[in-house]
All heavy atoms as an XYZ file, in Angstrom:
884
protein
N       5.853    -14.747     17.634
C       7.040    -14.809     16.796
C       6.713    -14.189     15.439
O       5.737    -14.576     14.799
C       7.464    -16.273     16.643
C       8.616    -16.473     15.691
S       8.998    -18.208     15.461
C      10.561    -18.264     16.263
N       7.500    -13.223     14.985
C       7.230    -12.573     13.692
C       7.449    -13.538     12.527
O       8.246    -14.472     12.607
C       8.222    -11.411     13.654
C       9.260    -11.723     14.671
C       8.646    -12.656     15.676
N       6.732    -13.279     11.454
C       6.862    -14.088     10.237
C       8.149    -13.673      9.528
O       8.389    -12.479      9.334
C       5.645    -13.845      9.314
C       5.816    -14.560      7.992
C       4.361    -14.273     10.004
N       8.977    -14.650      9.134
C      10.195    -14.302      8.393
C       9.842    -13.597      7.086
O       8.800    -13.867      6.475
C      10.853    -15.661      8.113
C      10.260    -16.593      9.114
C       8.881    -16.074      9.385
N      10.717    -12.708      6.666
C      10.486    -11.922      5.458
C      10.239    -12.804      4.244
O       9.344    -12.529      3.443
C      11.665    -10.976      5.205
C      11.544    -10.070      3.989
C      10.292     -9.204      4.067
C      12.788     -9.215      3.858
N      10.991    -13.895      4.102
C      10.796    -14.758      2.938
C       9.404    -15.382      2.930
O       8.811    -15.563      1.867
C      11.883    -15.830      2.836
C      11.906    -16.837      3.969
C      11.141    -17.988      3.907
C      12.703    -16.631      5.083
C      11.150    -18.911      4.939
C      12.730    -17.548      6.118
C      11.949    -18.684      6.050
O      11.969    -19.592      7.062
N       8.848    -15.670      4.107
C       7.487    -16.207      4.166
C       6.470    -15.132      3.805
O       5.492    -15.409      3.107
C       7.178    -16.766      5.548
C       7.754    -18.148      5.767
C       7.298    -18.725      7.088
O       7.401    -18.079      8.128
N       6.808    -19.953      7.044
N       6.691    -13.913      4.266
C       5.783    -12.812      3.931
C       5.805    -12.554      2.428
O       4.755    -12.325      1.816
C       6.183    -11.553      4.707
N       6.983    -12.617      1.815
C       7.089    -12.427      0.371
C       6.374    -13.551     -0.374
O       5.667    -13.306     -1.363
C       8.556    -12.375     -0.069
C       9.257    -11.087      0.279
C      10.709    -11.155     -0.188
C      11.458     -9.893      0.150
N      12.868     -9.968     -0.303
N       6.551    -14.781      0.101
C       5.888    -15.920     -0.543
C       4.375    -15.758     -0.475
O       3.665    -16.015     -1.459
C       6.324    -17.226      0.117
N       3.855    -15.303      0.640
C       2.410    -15.077      0.783
C       1.946    -13.970     -0.150
O       0.897    -14.068     -0.792
C       2.069    -14.728      2.239
C       0.612    -14.392      2.472
C      -0.349    -15.534      2.193
O       0.083    -16.697      2.095
O      -1.560    -15.253      2.047
N       2.727    -12.903     -0.263
C       2.408    -11.807     -1.166
C       2.296    -12.310     -2.603
O       1.319    -12.036     -3.304
C       3.476    -10.711     -1.050
C       3.332     -9.608     -2.046
C       2.334     -8.652     -1.912
C       4.196     -9.517     -3.132
C       2.204     -7.629     -2.837
C       4.068     -8.499     -4.051
C       3.072     -7.554     -3.902
N       3.274    -13.086     -3.043
C       3.244    -13.601     -4.413
C       2.146    -14.643     -4.593
O       1.578    -14.766     -5.671
C       4.611    -14.145     -4.829
C       5.583    -13.045     -5.164
C       6.660    -12.783     -4.339
C       5.401    -12.258     -6.292
C       7.550    -11.754     -4.635
C       6.288    -11.229     -6.601
C       7.358    -10.979     -5.764
N       1.806    -15.375     -3.542
C       0.691    -16.317     -3.626
C      -0.608    -15.554     -3.877
O      -1.433    -15.957     -4.691
C       0.573    -17.150     -2.347
C      -0.496    -18.256     -2.448
C      -0.845    -18.834     -1.099
N      -1.457    -17.891     -0.196
C      -2.724    -17.443     -0.288
N      -3.505    -17.845     -1.258
N      -3.203    -16.592      0.599
N      -0.766    -14.430     -3.201
C      -1.965    -13.604     -3.395
C      -2.032    -13.123     -4.839
O      -3.107    -13.065     -5.433
C      -1.973    -12.428     -2.395
C      -2.232    -12.957     -0.983
C      -3.017    -11.377     -2.784
C      -1.960    -11.954      0.120
N      -0.904    -12.789     -5.420
C      -0.879    -12.318     -6.806
C      -1.074    -13.458     -7.809
O      -1.335    -13.207     -8.981
C       0.452    -11.624     -7.107
C       0.744    -10.355     -6.326
C       2.083     -9.785     -6.758
C      -0.355     -9.328     -6.471
N      -0.976    -14.695     -7.347
C      -0.948    -15.850     -8.228
C      -2.288    -16.307     -8.772
O      -2.576    -17.498     -8.764
N      -3.089    -15.407     -9.263
C      -4.360    -15.765     -9.890
C      -4.541    -14.881    -11.123
O      -4.377    -13.664    -11.039
C      -5.515    -15.561     -8.908
C      -6.795    -16.148     -9.369
N      -7.579    -15.550    -10.324
C      -7.424    -17.288     -9.005
C      -8.646    -16.299    -10.531
N      -8.579    -17.354     -9.748
N      -4.896    -15.464    -12.270
C      -4.999    -14.672    -13.502
C      -5.963    -13.495    -13.414
O      -5.666    -12.420    -13.947
C      -5.482    -15.683    -14.545
C      -5.134    -17.011    -13.993
C      -5.139    -16.884    -12.501
N      -7.081    -13.658    -12.739
C      -8.037    -12.541    -12.631
C      -7.438    -11.423    -11.791
O      -7.568    -10.238    -12.132
C      -9.393    -13.013    -12.069
C     -10.310    -11.824    -11.762
C     -10.072    -13.972    -13.044
N      -6.749    -11.774    -10.727
C      -6.137    -10.738     -9.874
C      -5.068     -9.975    -10.649
O      -4.994     -8.744    -10.566
C      -5.534    -11.369     -8.626
C      -6.585    -11.919     -7.695
C      -5.946    -12.506     -6.442
N      -6.774    -13.613     -6.007
C      -6.332    -14.692     -5.423
N      -5.045    -14.844     -5.160
N      -7.160    -15.650     -5.069
N      -4.258    -10.700    -11.409
C      -3.229    -10.034    -12.214
C      -3.875     -9.108    -13.229
O      -3.434     -7.964    -13.420
C      -2.323    -11.073    -12.918
C      -1.491    -11.850    -11.894
C      -1.422    -10.407    -13.965
C      -0.497    -11.008    -11.121
N      -4.934     -9.565    -13.878
C      -5.616     -8.723    -14.885
C      -6.179     -7.472    -14.238
O      -6.093     -6.371    -14.802
C      -6.717     -9.534    -15.585
C      -7.380     -8.775    -16.698
C      -6.391     -8.505    -17.844
N      -7.056     -7.779    -18.894
C      -6.599     -6.662    -19.442
N      -5.433     -6.186    -19.081
N      -7.267     -6.048    -20.383
N      -6.767     -7.599    -13.049
C      -7.278     -6.436    -12.320
C      -6.148     -5.441    -12.082
O      -6.293     -4.242    -12.338
C      -7.931     -6.851    -10.976
C      -8.141     -5.648    -10.064
C      -9.247     -7.574    -11.218
N      -5.013     -5.933    -11.612
C      -3.881     -5.045    -11.323
C      -3.366     -4.374    -12.587
O      -3.013     -3.187    -12.563
C      -2.772     -5.814    -10.611
C      -3.159     -6.414     -9.255
C      -1.999     -7.203     -8.674
C      -3.648     -5.346     -8.296
N      -3.339     -5.120    -13.682
C      -2.921     -4.516    -14.951
C      -3.870     -3.381    -15.343
O      -3.422     -2.310    -15.761
C      -2.909     -5.561    -16.062
C      -1.785     -6.558    -15.954
C      -1.877     -7.670    -16.996
O      -2.952     -7.894    -17.586
O      -0.862     -8.326    -17.202
N      -5.156     -3.619    -15.214
C      -6.141     -2.602    -15.597
C      -6.068     -1.374    -14.690
O      -6.230     -0.241    -15.147
C      -7.551     -3.187    -15.582
C      -7.836     -4.211    -16.677
C      -9.145     -4.943    -16.396
C      -7.872     -3.537    -18.042
N      -5.820     -1.600    -13.414
C      -5.787     -0.481    -12.460
C      -4.514      0.350    -12.555
O      -4.426      1.420    -11.964
C      -5.990     -0.991    -11.032
C      -7.358     -1.601    -10.732
C      -7.418     -2.092     -9.291
C      -8.486     -0.615    -11.022
N      -3.540     -0.121    -13.328
C      -2.316      0.668    -13.514
C      -2.616      2.028    -14.140
O      -1.926      3.001    -13.876
C      -1.330     -0.066    -14.431
C      -0.648     -1.235    -13.784
C       0.319     -1.884    -14.741
O       1.439     -1.412    -14.892
N      -0.107     -2.942    -15.390
N      -3.669      2.073    -14.959
C      -3.995      3.329    -15.636
C      -4.871      4.241    -14.780
O      -5.194      5.344    -15.197
C      -4.680      3.047    -16.975
O      -5.862      2.297    -16.774
N      -5.252      3.795    -13.594
C      -6.033      4.636    -12.694
C      -7.240      3.899    -12.151
O      -7.527      2.765    -12.536
N      -7.960      4.549    -11.241
C      -9.129      3.934    -10.616
C     -10.180      3.526    -11.657
O     -10.330      4.187    -12.681
C      -9.683      5.035     -9.714
C      -8.540      5.966     -9.489
C      -7.714      5.905    -10.739
N     -10.882      2.423    -11.363
C     -11.930      1.928    -12.262
C     -13.110      1.422    -11.457
O     -12.919      0.749    -10.446
C     -11.423      0.766    -13.125
C     -10.431      1.129    -14.191
S      -9.961     -0.326    -15.187
C     -11.368     -0.450    -16.275
N     -14.316      1.715    -11.940
C     -15.494      1.131    -11.301
C     -15.589     -0.361    -11.628
O     -15.075     -0.824    -12.658
C     -16.670      1.895    -11.897
C     -16.151      2.608    -13.083
C     -14.659      2.656    -12.995
N     -16.261     -1.096    -10.765
C     -16.404     -2.533    -10.939
C     -17.014     -2.862    -12.301
O     -16.579     -3.799    -12.976
C     -17.244     -3.143     -9.796
C     -17.552     -4.610    -10.062
C     -16.510     -2.995     -8.469
N     -18.001     -2.089    -12.752
C     -18.652     -2.402    -14.038
C     -17.649     -2.357    -15.194
O     -17.721     -3.158    -16.114
C     -19.829     -1.468    -14.299
C     -19.449     -0.039    -14.577
C     -20.664      0.861    -14.902
N     -20.253      2.233    -14.975
C     -20.158      3.059    -13.943
N     -20.474      2.626    -12.732
N     -19.756      4.302    -14.104
N     -16.671     -1.445    -15.144
C     -15.649     -1.376    -16.192
C     -14.686     -2.561    -16.100
O     -14.263     -3.103    -17.121
C     -14.870     -0.061    -16.109
C     -15.730      1.148    -16.467
O     -16.894      0.956    -16.890
O     -15.230      2.283    -16.317
N     -14.350     -2.947    -14.876
C     -13.503     -4.121    -14.699
C     -14.203     -5.364    -15.253
O     -13.594     -6.164    -15.955
C     -13.160     -4.320    -13.217
C     -12.227     -3.288    -12.591
C     -12.181     -3.457    -11.082
C     -10.833     -3.397    -13.186
N     -15.480     -5.490    -14.956
C     -16.258     -6.628    -15.461
C     -16.268     -6.673    -16.983
O     -16.125     -7.739    -17.576
C     -17.697     -6.554    -14.961
C     -18.001     -7.266    -13.654
C     -19.396     -6.935    -13.173
C     -17.785     -8.753    -13.771
N     -16.430     -5.524    -17.606
C     -16.474     -5.458    -19.068
C     -15.140     -5.881    -19.682
O     -15.111     -6.495    -20.745
C     -16.841     -4.049    -19.526
N     -14.053     -5.575    -19.009
C     -12.724     -5.885    -19.529
C     -12.286     -7.323    -19.262
O     -11.557     -7.906    -20.060
C     -11.677     -4.944    -18.920
C     -11.788     -3.516    -19.390
C     -11.332     -3.335    -20.820
O     -10.490     -4.119    -21.292
O     -11.827     -2.410    -21.469
N     -12.713     -7.880    -18.137
C     -12.177     -9.165    -17.709
C     -13.032    -10.351    -18.153
O     -12.531    -11.449    -18.333
C     -11.962     -9.177    -16.179
C     -10.948     -8.101    -15.810
C     -11.477    -10.532    -15.702
C     -10.713     -7.923    -14.350
N     -14.304    -10.158    -18.352
C     -15.199    -11.216    -18.817
C     -15.216    -12.431    -17.900
O     -14.937    -13.553    -18.313
C     -14.848    -11.632    -20.251
C     -14.994    -10.510    -21.257
C     -14.614    -10.926    -22.669
O     -14.498    -12.139    -22.935
O     -14.446    -10.029    -23.503
N     -15.495    -12.180    -16.633
C     -15.740    -13.255    -15.674
C     -17.088    -12.972    -15.024
O     -17.645    -11.881    -15.169
C     -14.643    -13.352    -14.585
C     -13.311    -13.730    -15.191
C     -14.530    -12.080    -13.771
N     -17.599    -13.952    -14.318
C     -18.859    -13.758    -13.595
C     -18.658    -12.690    -12.513
O     -17.585    -12.621    -11.896
C     -19.301    -15.071    -12.940
C     -19.673    -16.147    -13.925
C     -20.899    -15.774    -14.744
O     -21.847    -15.202    -14.185
O     -20.884    -16.036    -15.955
N     -19.675    -11.873    -12.290
C     -19.558    -10.839    -11.251
C     -19.139    -11.397     -9.890
O     -18.330    -10.792     -9.190
C     -20.959    -10.233    -11.197
C     -21.516    -10.463    -12.565
C     -20.947    -11.783    -13.009
N     -19.660    -12.560     -9.527
C     -19.308    -13.138     -8.223
C     -17.827    -13.514     -8.166
O     -17.178    -13.357     -7.126
C     -20.175    -14.363     -7.924
O     -19.986    -15.350     -8.916
N     -17.274    -13.996     -9.280
C     -15.852    -14.351     -9.330
C     -14.984    -13.103     -9.201
O     -13.996    -13.096     -8.454
C     -15.544    -15.090    -10.629
O     -14.170    -15.398    -10.695
N     -15.338    -12.055     -9.921
C     -14.578    -10.811     -9.828
C     -14.651    -10.254     -8.414
O     -13.644     -9.832     -7.847
C     -15.086     -9.772    -10.836
C     -14.362     -8.428    -10.784
C     -12.867     -8.584    -11.072
C     -14.996     -7.454    -11.755
N     -15.835    -10.283     -7.829
C     -16.017     -9.783     -6.468
C     -15.127    -10.532     -5.490
O     -14.497     -9.931     -4.610
C     -17.486     -9.920     -6.066
O     -17.668     -9.478     -4.754
N     -15.066    -11.841     -5.636
C     -14.234    -12.661     -4.764
C     -12.764    -12.286     -4.909
O     -12.052    -12.142     -3.906
C     -14.446    -14.134     -5.104
C     -13.642    -15.081     -4.253
C     -13.860    -16.531     -4.662
O     -14.360    -16.826     -5.736
N     -13.460    -17.442     -3.802
N     -12.294    -12.113     -6.140
C     -10.885    -11.787     -6.365
C     -10.553    -10.371     -5.886
O      -9.466    -10.135     -5.339
C     -10.512    -11.977     -7.840
C     -10.744    -13.383     -8.366
C     -10.149    -14.461     -7.488
O      -9.079    -14.304     -6.919
N     -10.852    -15.585     -7.370
N     -11.480     -9.452     -6.073
C     -11.273     -8.089     -5.561
C     -11.196     -8.090     -4.040
O     -10.393     -7.361     -3.451
C     -12.397     -7.164     -6.039
C     -12.339     -6.773     -7.513
C     -13.653     -6.123     -7.936
C     -11.169     -5.852     -7.793
N     -11.991     -8.921     -3.412
C     -11.972     -9.010     -1.946
C     -10.623     -9.518     -1.452
O     -10.088     -9.015     -0.447
C     -13.097     -9.917     -1.458
N     -10.038    -10.490     -2.146
C      -8.712    -11.002     -1.771
C      -7.681     -9.876     -1.858
O      -6.885     -9.665     -0.939
C      -8.307    -12.197     -2.667
C      -6.844    -12.580     -2.455
C      -9.220    -13.388     -2.415
N      -7.712     -9.141     -2.966
C      -6.764     -8.033     -3.160
C      -6.980     -6.928     -2.131
O      -6.018     -6.335     -1.631
C      -6.883     -7.475     -4.580
C      -6.421     -8.405     -5.704
C      -6.805     -7.826     -7.062
C      -4.929     -8.663     -5.622
N      -8.236     -6.655     -1.814
C      -8.558     -5.608     -0.838
C      -8.104     -6.013      0.563
O      -7.483     -5.213      1.279
C     -10.058     -5.314     -0.869
C     -10.447     -4.044     -0.141
C     -11.925     -3.710     -0.278
N     -12.768     -4.787      0.187
C     -13.558     -5.543     -0.593
N     -13.633     -5.327     -1.884
N     -14.291     -6.508     -0.080
N      -8.376     -7.252      0.966
C      -7.956     -7.727      2.298
C      -6.435     -7.686      2.448
O      -5.924     -7.429      3.539
C      -8.460     -9.150      2.552
C      -9.904     -9.217      3.000
C     -10.269    -10.592      3.536
N     -10.009    -11.672      2.589
C     -10.884    -12.109      1.684
N     -12.066    -11.561      1.588
N     -10.550    -13.100      0.879
N      -5.729     -7.945      1.352
C      -4.263     -7.933      1.388
C      -3.704     -6.509      1.359
O      -2.502     -6.315      1.541
C      -3.708     -8.732      0.212
N      -4.553     -5.532      1.098
C      -4.093     -4.146      1.046
C      -3.454     -3.770     -0.276
O      -2.783     -2.747     -0.370
N      -3.678     -4.592     -1.306
C      -3.083     -4.326     -2.612
C      -3.915     -3.337     -3.409
O      -3.385     -2.548     -4.187
C      -2.891     -5.658     -3.376
C      -1.877     -6.518     -2.612
C      -2.441     -5.423     -4.812
C      -1.752     -7.935     -3.110
N      -5.232     -3.373     -3.203
C      -6.134     -2.394     -3.811
C      -6.991     -1.788     -2.709
O      -7.118     -2.351     -1.628
C      -7.048     -3.013     -4.906
C      -6.232     -3.606     -6.037
C      -8.001     -4.027     -4.331
N      -7.567     -0.645     -3.013
C      -8.518     -0.025     -2.090
C      -9.788      0.292     -2.872
O      -9.762      0.414     -4.104
C      -7.936      1.235     -1.462
O      -7.609      2.179     -2.458
N     -10.878      0.381     -2.148
C     -12.176      0.630     -2.777
C     -12.837      1.836     -2.131
O     -12.726      2.042     -0.920
C     -13.071     -0.595     -2.624
N     -13.495      2.624     -2.969
C     -14.300      3.729     -2.471
C     -15.670      3.642     -3.136
O     -15.797      3.148     -4.257
C     -13.663      5.101     -2.791
O     -13.422      5.186     -4.199
C     -12.358      5.284     -2.050
N     -16.658      4.107     -2.436
C     -18.017      4.088     -2.967
C     -18.377      5.489     -3.426
O     -18.201      6.458     -2.702
C     -18.998      3.603     -1.909
C     -20.413      3.446     -2.419
C     -21.310      2.767     -1.417
N     -20.976      1.368     -1.204
C     -21.380      0.364     -1.980
N     -22.113      0.619     -3.040
N     -21.063     -0.865     -1.684
N     -18.844      5.573     -4.659
C     -19.335      6.830     -5.224
C     -20.789      6.609     -5.592
O     -21.089      6.108     -6.670
C     -18.498      7.229     -6.444
C     -17.033      7.491     -6.107
C     -16.182      7.782     -7.335
O     -16.721      7.847     -8.461
O     -14.964      7.948     -7.161
N     -21.675      6.936     -4.661
C     -23.088      6.627     -4.860
C     -23.270      5.132     -4.786
O     -22.877      4.494     -3.811
N     -23.823      4.548     -5.837
C     -24.011      3.096     -5.863
C     -22.855      2.384     -6.570
O     -22.870      1.164     -6.709
C     -25.325      2.756     -6.565
O     -25.266      3.184     -7.912
N     -21.851      3.134     -6.984
C     -20.719      2.579     -7.724
C     -19.516      2.394     -6.809
O     -19.163      3.291     -6.049
C     -20.336      3.520     -8.886
O     -21.466      3.704     -9.728
C     -19.180      2.965     -9.686
N     -18.901      1.225     -6.897
C     -17.673      0.971     -6.151
C     -16.503      1.104     -7.125
O     -16.507      0.499     -8.196
C     -17.675     -0.434     -5.505
C     -16.364     -0.684     -4.758
C     -18.859     -0.578     -4.556
N     -15.543      1.928     -6.747
C     -14.377      2.201     -7.583
C     -13.139      1.648     -6.887
O     -12.921      1.895     -5.699
C     -14.224      3.723     -7.827
C     -12.973      4.015     -8.639
C     -15.463      4.274     -8.506
N     -12.350      0.896     -7.645
C     -11.118      0.308     -7.118
C      -9.907      1.022     -7.681
O      -9.934      1.526     -8.800
C     -11.033     -1.186     -7.478
C     -11.882     -2.039     -6.577
C     -13.221     -2.248     -6.857
C     -11.344     -2.607     -5.428
C     -14.009     -3.014     -6.015
C     -12.122     -3.376     -4.587
C     -13.449     -3.576     -4.886
O     -14.220     -4.330     -4.036
N      -8.844      1.038     -6.866
C      -7.571      1.584     -7.314
C      -6.440      0.863     -6.605
O      -6.645      0.241     -5.559
C      -7.495      3.090     -7.078
C      -7.491      3.506     -5.627
C      -7.472      5.015     -5.479
O      -6.678      5.677     -6.183
O      -8.245      5.522     -4.661
N      -5.247      0.946     -7.190
C      -4.079      0.363     -6.557
C      -3.787      1.118     -5.271
O      -3.894      2.345     -5.222
C      -2.863      0.441     -7.491
C      -2.970     -0.321     -8.812
C      -1.721     -0.083     -9.653
C      -3.191     -1.803     -8.575
N      -3.400      0.403     -4.236
C      -3.125      1.056     -2.956
C      -1.811      1.819     -2.975
O      -1.618      2.741     -2.192
C      -3.129      0.041     -1.821
O      -2.135     -0.935     -2.045
N      -0.919      1.436     -3.891
C       0.370      2.110     -4.016
C       0.864      1.984     -5.459
O       0.584      0.978     -6.117
C       1.413      1.520     -3.041
O       2.692      2.091     -3.316
C       1.526      0.019     -3.162
N       1.590      2.963     -5.911
C       2.129      2.908     -7.277
C       3.200      1.826     -7.414
O       3.548      1.425     -8.521
C       2.701      4.267     -7.682
O       3.793      4.610     -6.844
N       3.701      1.326     -6.288
C       4.685      0.244     -6.337
C       4.106     -1.005     -6.994
O       4.843     -1.775     -7.622
C       5.191     -0.102     -4.933
C       6.069      0.981     -4.338
O       6.610      1.808     -5.106
O       6.210      1.012     -3.100
N       2.809     -1.211     -6.874
C       2.166     -2.366     -7.508
C       2.261     -2.230     -9.028
O       2.566     -3.196     -9.732
C       0.704     -2.522     -7.054
C       0.622     -2.749     -5.541
C       0.007     -3.641     -7.821
C       1.275     -4.030     -5.059
N       2.019     -1.038     -9.554
C       2.153     -0.804    -10.993
C       3.600     -1.034    -11.423
O       3.856     -1.623    -12.479
C       1.696      0.609    -11.363
N       4.550     -0.596    -10.607
C       5.972     -0.828    -10.906
C       6.266     -2.327    -10.954
O       7.008     -2.793    -11.825
C       6.868     -0.168     -9.854
C       6.799      1.347     -9.875
O       6.351      1.927    -10.895
O       7.187      1.961     -8.853
N       5.679     -3.078    -10.030
C       5.874     -4.524    -10.004
C       5.310     -5.180    -11.264
O       5.944     -6.063    -11.846
C       5.211     -5.125     -8.757
C       5.315     -6.637     -8.606
C       6.763     -7.078     -8.482
C       4.496     -7.082     -7.393
N       4.141     -4.736    -11.715
C       3.539     -5.288    -12.930
C       4.420     -4.994    -14.154
O       4.610     -5.847    -15.013
C       2.133     -4.726    -13.155
C       1.091     -5.134    -12.126
S       0.703     -6.892    -12.166
C       1.668     -7.489    -10.799
N       4.983     -3.789    -14.214
C       5.878     -3.441    -15.324
C       7.166     -4.261    -15.258
O       7.666     -4.728    -16.281
C       6.174     -1.941    -15.318
C       5.006     -1.095    -15.838
C       5.395      0.364    -16.029
N       5.592      1.053    -14.760
C       4.623      1.615    -14.044
N       3.370      1.575    -14.479
N       4.883      2.226    -12.917
N       7.692     -4.458    -14.055
C       8.899     -5.268    -13.898
C       8.638     -6.707    -14.331
O       9.469     -7.316    -15.012
C       9.387     -5.225    -12.450
N       7.490     -7.246    -13.975
C       7.137     -8.616    -14.380
C       7.071     -8.716    -15.898
O       7.543     -9.703    -16.490
C       5.802     -9.025    -13.759
N       6.510     -7.699    -16.547
C       6.427     -7.688    -18.008
C       7.828     -7.680    -18.628
O       8.109     -8.408    -19.577
C       5.623     -6.480    -18.478
C       5.273     -6.518    -19.961
C       4.415     -5.340    -20.407
N       3.248     -5.147    -19.556
C       3.007     -4.028    -18.850
N       3.835     -3.010    -18.901
N       1.923     -3.936    -18.107
N       8.726     -6.874    -18.070
C      10.102     -6.823    -18.584
C      10.809     -8.161    -18.399
O      11.497     -8.639    -19.302
C      10.894     -5.711    -17.894
C      10.544     -4.310    -18.362
C      11.530     -3.272    -17.852
N      11.737     -3.303    -16.410
C      10.991     -2.626    -15.520
N       9.997     -1.876    -15.924
N      11.265     -2.706    -14.236
N      10.631     -8.773    -17.239
C      11.267    -10.060    -16.956
C      10.743    -11.126    -17.916
O      11.520    -11.893    -18.493
C      11.027    -10.478    -15.489
C      11.801     -9.536    -14.559
C      11.418    -11.929    -15.259
C      11.398     -9.630    -13.097
N       9.427    -11.169    -18.112
C       8.841    -12.147    -19.037
C       9.327    -11.921    -20.465
O       9.608    -12.885    -21.188
C       7.316    -12.084    -18.981
C       6.691    -12.687    -17.729
C       5.205    -12.368    -17.684
C       6.932    -14.172    -17.665
N       9.439    -10.667    -20.870
C       9.940    -10.359    -22.205
C      11.351    -10.899    -22.380
O      11.675    -11.507    -23.398
C       9.902     -8.835    -22.461
O       8.550     -8.396    -22.356
C      10.456     -8.484    -23.822
N      12.199    -10.684    -21.382
C      13.576    -11.193    -21.432
C      13.591    -12.715    -21.505
O      14.347    -13.297    -22.277
C      14.358    -10.749    -20.194
C      14.894     -9.351    -20.280
C      15.993     -9.229    -21.314
O      16.865    -10.115    -21.403
O      15.979     -8.233    -22.043
N      12.763    -13.351    -20.695
C      12.727    -14.820    -20.677
C      12.283    -15.368    -22.037
O      12.872    -16.320    -22.550
C      11.795    -15.310    -19.572
C      12.325    -15.049    -18.174
S      11.098    -15.373    -16.881
C      10.802    -17.113    -17.091
N      11.257    -14.774    -22.601
C      10.741    -15.237    -23.893
C      11.764    -14.990    -24.992
O      11.986    -15.842    -25.841
C       9.384    -14.575    -24.200
C       8.322    -15.107    -23.231
C       8.970    -14.803    -25.650
C       7.017    -14.331    -23.238
N      12.398    -13.830    -24.966
C      13.411    -13.507    -25.966
C      14.550    -14.516    -25.906
O      15.007    -15.009    -26.944
C      13.945    -12.079    -25.752
O      12.844    -11.167    -25.860
C      15.008    -11.715    -26.766
N      14.994    -14.853    -24.714
C      16.072    -15.833    -24.554
C      15.662    -17.189    -25.113
O      16.452    -17.866    -25.771
C      16.452    -15.986    -23.080
O      16.981    -14.784    -22.594
N      14.430    -17.579    -24.864
C      13.945    -18.866    -25.372
C      13.853    -18.857    -26.896
O      14.162    -19.855    -27.540
C      12.584    -19.201    -24.758
C      12.674    -19.550    -23.296
C      11.329    -19.845    -22.713
N      11.436    -20.062    -21.285
C      10.428    -19.984    -20.447
N       9.217    -19.720    -20.900
N      10.591    -20.196    -19.160
N      13.413    -17.739    -27.454
C      13.322    -17.639    -28.913
C      14.705    -17.723    -29.549
O      14.878    -18.363    -30.581
C      12.609    -16.350    -29.323
C      11.120    -16.368    -29.050
C      10.439    -15.042    -29.339
O      11.127    -14.031    -29.611
O       9.199    -15.024    -29.281
N      15.689    -17.087    -28.911
C      17.052    -17.154    -29.422
C      17.583    -18.582    -29.351
O      18.209    -19.070    -30.298
C      17.960    -16.205    -28.637
C      17.660    -14.738    -28.905
C      18.365    -13.801    -27.937
O      19.057    -14.284    -27.014
O      18.205    -12.577    -28.104
N      17.318    -19.276    -28.256
C      17.743    -20.661    -28.110
C      17.050    -21.538    -29.150
O      17.690    -22.390    -29.783
C      17.434    -21.169    -26.698
C      17.768    -22.634    -26.420
C      19.256    -22.909    -26.652
C      17.366    -23.006    -25.007
N      15.765    -21.322    -29.365
C      15.026    -22.086    -30.359
C      15.613    -21.878    -31.752
O      15.780    -22.833    -32.513
C      13.547    -21.697    -30.338
C      12.625    -22.438    -31.294
C      12.663    -23.944    -31.031
C      11.211    -21.900    -31.182
N      15.958    -20.644    -32.080
C      16.558    -20.352    -33.384
C      17.900    -21.070    -33.527
O      18.205    -21.624    -34.594
C      16.737    -18.841    -33.556
N      18.701    -21.101    -32.466
C      19.980    -21.803    -32.510
C      19.767    -23.302    -32.704
O      20.481    -23.947    -33.472
C      20.759    -21.560    -31.216
C      21.343    -20.173    -31.097
C      22.071    -19.972    -29.772
O      22.668    -20.940    -29.250
O      22.027    -18.846    -29.262
N      18.788    -23.857    -32.005
C      18.503    -25.286    -32.138
C      18.049    -25.629    -33.557
O      18.473    -26.641    -34.129
C      17.437    -25.718    -31.125
C      17.885    -25.762    -29.664
C      16.683    -25.939    -28.750
C      18.890    -26.873    -29.452
N      17.201    -24.798    -34.127
C      16.729    -25.029    -35.496
C      17.885    -24.933    -36.491
O      17.982    -25.732    -37.416
C      15.623    -24.038    -35.859
C      14.304    -24.350    -35.193
C      13.239    -23.360    -35.597
C      11.919    -23.702    -34.945
N      10.858    -22.748    -35.291
N      18.771    -23.967    -36.291
C      19.921    -23.809    -37.178
C      20.842    -25.019    -37.080
O      21.324    -25.529    -38.096
C      20.675    -22.532    -36.842
N      21.052    -25.516    -35.873
C      21.897    -26.692    -35.679
C      21.267    -27.926    -36.325
O      21.970    -28.747    -36.925
C      22.145    -26.939    -34.205
N      19.968    -28.025    -36.224
C      19.254    -29.157    -36.832
C      19.380    -29.116    -38.350
O      19.580    -30.143    -38.999
C      17.789    -29.135    -36.412
C      17.002    -30.350    -36.849
C      15.595    -30.335    -36.308
O      15.436    -30.228    -35.084
O      14.662    -30.426    -37.124
N      19.276    -27.931    -38.923
C      19.408    -27.782    -40.379
C      20.814    -28.128    -40.848
O      20.990    -28.696    -41.916
C      19.022    -26.362    -40.800
C      17.531    -26.086    -40.661
C      17.179    -24.618    -40.884
O      18.074    -23.808    -41.205
O      15.988    -24.289    -40.712
N      21.827    -27.794    -40.028
C      23.210    -28.117    -40.387
C      23.430    -29.620    -40.384
O      24.224    -30.141    -41.160
C      24.169    -27.462    -39.391
C      24.277    -25.963    -39.545
C      25.156    -25.341    -38.473
O      25.822    -26.080    -37.703
O      25.175    -24.101    -38.396
N      22.732    -30.330    -39.487
C      22.882    -31.783    -39.381
C      22.255    -32.520    -40.566
O      22.590    -33.675    -40.827
C      22.260    -32.302    -38.089
C      23.054    -31.865    -36.852
O      24.219    -31.476    -37.011
O      22.482    -31.930    -35.749
N      21.391    -31.868    -41.288
C      20.684    -32.550    -42.370
C      21.426    -32.492    -43.664
O      22.221    -31.940    -44.111
C      19.289    -31.956    -42.563
C      18.419    -32.248    -41.369
C      17.036    -31.607    -41.494
O      16.731    -30.894    -42.437
N      16.209    -31.886    -40.523
């Protein structure tokens, strides 16, 4: 029996649901990066980064190539970069709405005093 689309989407977002994985995807938006550069940017233990990269690789979200002794990662599709940009836009809208609501609440509180 095939997996319903909503379950497949939920699994996809579950895979993305880790801060290190999101940071990796953000960094890879600008192009392929060797593991040593990812490590320098993310500041986690090498074993932790390796584990998170393996999750992304198994899911087909990133791909890895070996250049000599260096492993270079890249996004498997530009759609992932589009998704990261869309998430940033959505978060910006959400935060802006909250800031506007907060300003209204503060103004109402000042009027009550």
